[in-house]
C-alpha positions in Angstrom: 4.2 10.8 7.6 4.1 11.1 3.8 6.1 8.6 1.6 6.5 9.4 -2.1 7.5 7.0 -4.9 8.3 7.7 -8.5 7.4 5.0 -11.1 8.2 5.1 -14.8 6.1 3.1 -17.3 5.9 2.8 -21.1 2.2 3.4 -21.2 0.6 6.6 -22.4 -0.6 8.8 -19.5 -4.4 8.3 -20.0 -4.0 4.5 -20.0 -1.8 4.7 -16.9 -4.5 6.7 -15.2 -7.2 4.2 -16.2 -5.2 1.3 -14.8 -4.5 3.0 -11.5 -8.2 4.0 -11.2 -9.1 0.3 -11.8 -6.7 -0.9 -9.2 -7.9 1.6 -6.6 -11.5 0.7 -7.3 -10.8 -3.0 -7.0 -9.1 -2.4 -3.6 -12.0 -0.4 -2.2 -10.4 3.0 -2.4 -12.8 5.9 -3.2 -11.1 8.6 -5.1 -11.5 11.8 -7.1 -9.9 11.9 -10.5 -8.9 15.0 -12.3 -6.7 15.8 -15.3 -3.9 13.3 -14.8 -4.3 13.3 -11.0 -6.0 11.0 -8.6 -6.7 11.8 -4.9 -8.2 9.3 -2.6 -11.2 10.5 -0.7 -11.6 7.4 1.5 -9.5 4.3 2.0 -11.1 1.1 3.4 -11.1 0.7 7.1 -11.1 -2.9 8.4 -12.1 -3.7 12.0 -12.8 -7.4 11.7 -10.7 -10.0 9.9 -13.7 -11.3 8.1 -14.3 -8.1 6.2 -13.7 -8.5 2.4 -11.6 -5.4 1.9 -8.9 -6.8 4.2 -7.9 -9.3 1.5 -6.6 -8.8 -2.0 -5.7 -10.9 -5.0 -3.4 -8.2 -6.4 -0.3 -9.1 -4.4 1.5 -12.1 -3.2 0.8 -11.4 0.5 -3.0 -11.5 0.1 -3.6 -8.5 2.3 -5.0 -5.2 0.9 -2.3 -2.6 1.7 -4.6 0.3 1.2 -6.3 -0.5 4.5 -3.1 0.6 6.3 -3.0 4.1 4.8 -5.0 7.2 5.3 -4.7 8.5 1.7 -3.1 7.9 -1.6 -2.4 10.7 -4.2 -1.2 9.9 -7.7 0.1 12.4 -10.3 0.7 11.1 -13.9 3.0 13.1 -16.0 3.8 12.3 -19.7 7.5 12.5 -20.6 9.1 13.7 -23.8 10.5 10.2 -24.6 7.0 8.7 -24.6 7.2 7.2 -21.1 4.9 8.2 -18.3 6.1 9.3 -14.9 3.8 8.3 -12.0 4.3 10.1 -8.7 2.6 8.2 -5.8 2.3 10.0 -2.4 1.1 7.9 0.5 -0.2 9.3 3.8 0.9 6.8 6.4 -0.8 8.2 9.5 -3.2 5.2 9.9 -0.2 2.8 9.7 1.6 4.7 12.4 -1.5 4.6 14.6 -1.8 0.8 14.1 1.9 0.6 14.9 1.4 2.5 18.1 -1.4 0.2 19.2 1.0 -2.7 18.6 3.6 -0.9 20.8 1.2 -0.4 23.6 0.0 -4.0 23.5 3.6 -5.2 23.4 4.4 -3.0 26.4 1.7 -4.5 28.5 2.6 -8.0 27.4 6.3 -7.4 27.9 5.8 -5.9 31.4 4.2 -9.2 32.5 7.2 -11.3 31.4 10.5 -11.6 33.3 12.9 -8.7 32.7 15.2 -9.7 29.8 12.5 -11.7 28.0 9.9 -8.9 28.3 12.4 -6.3 26.9 13.3 -8.6 24.0 9.7 -9.2 23.3 8.9 -5.5 23.2 11.9 -4.8 20.9 10.9 -7.6 18.6 7.3 -6.6 18.3 8.4 -2.9 17.8 10.8 -3.9 15.0 8.2 -6.2 13.4 5.5 -3.6 13.6 7.6 -0.8 12.1 9.0 -2.8 9.2 5.9 -4.9 8.6 3.1 -2.3 8.9 4.7 1.1 8.3 7.5 0.2 5.8 6.1 -2.8 4.0 2.3 -2.6 3.9 2.1 1.2 3.9 4.9 1.8 1.4 6.6 -1.0 -0.5 3.5 -3.1 -1.2 1.4 -0.2 -2.5 4.3 0.8 -4.8 4.7 -2.7 -6.0 0.9 -3.2 -6.7 0.8 0.0 -8.8 4.0 -0.9 -10.6 2.8 -4.4 -11.4 -0.5 -3.0 -12.6 1.3 -0.6 -14.9 3.7 -3.3 -16.2 1.1 -5.9 -17.1 -0.1 -6.4 -20.6 -3.8 -6.0 -20.0 -6.1 -4.3 -17.5 -7.7 -7.6 -16.5 -4.4 -9.3 -15.9 -3.2 -6.3 -14.0 -6.1 -6.5 -11.6 -5.3 -10.1 -10.8 -1.7 -9.4 -10.0 1.6 -10.3 -11.5 2.0 -13.7 -13.2 5.2 -14.5 -11.3 5.1 -12.6 -8.0 8.0 -14.5 -6.3 10.5 -13.7 -9.1 9.9 -10.0 -8.9 
């Protein structure tokens, strides 16, 4: 249920740590920071669509991807060439639970429909749930938010998201 990503950035390790901490704070993630390591202690849980932590200005989707994961751990390692290696480990248990709720709901809805339509509906919702929630929100989008934050030229710009999100 863990997904790991490796990101390289030209920033010094302390600045990369600072930017990642700023991003996590702006997304409502509580964390414990150590010497070049960050471990989340609590990620935002959203029950209602009107809660503010569901939404984000840090990505082109507008949804806070940290609400779909149970934990995020970050290790920052300076390299000999001056670059910084950032290892991001994402615990996707919450995303899988959300996906299973979608599967159960699709099963009930699909069983009420005529046979081929119900089966196609179930398969469609299953595929959309897996690729949308587990793969996209609880993986790709978190990696892209952290990457964009590390690539930007200033911390303030990094928190507001990339200048051209469609072209990236």
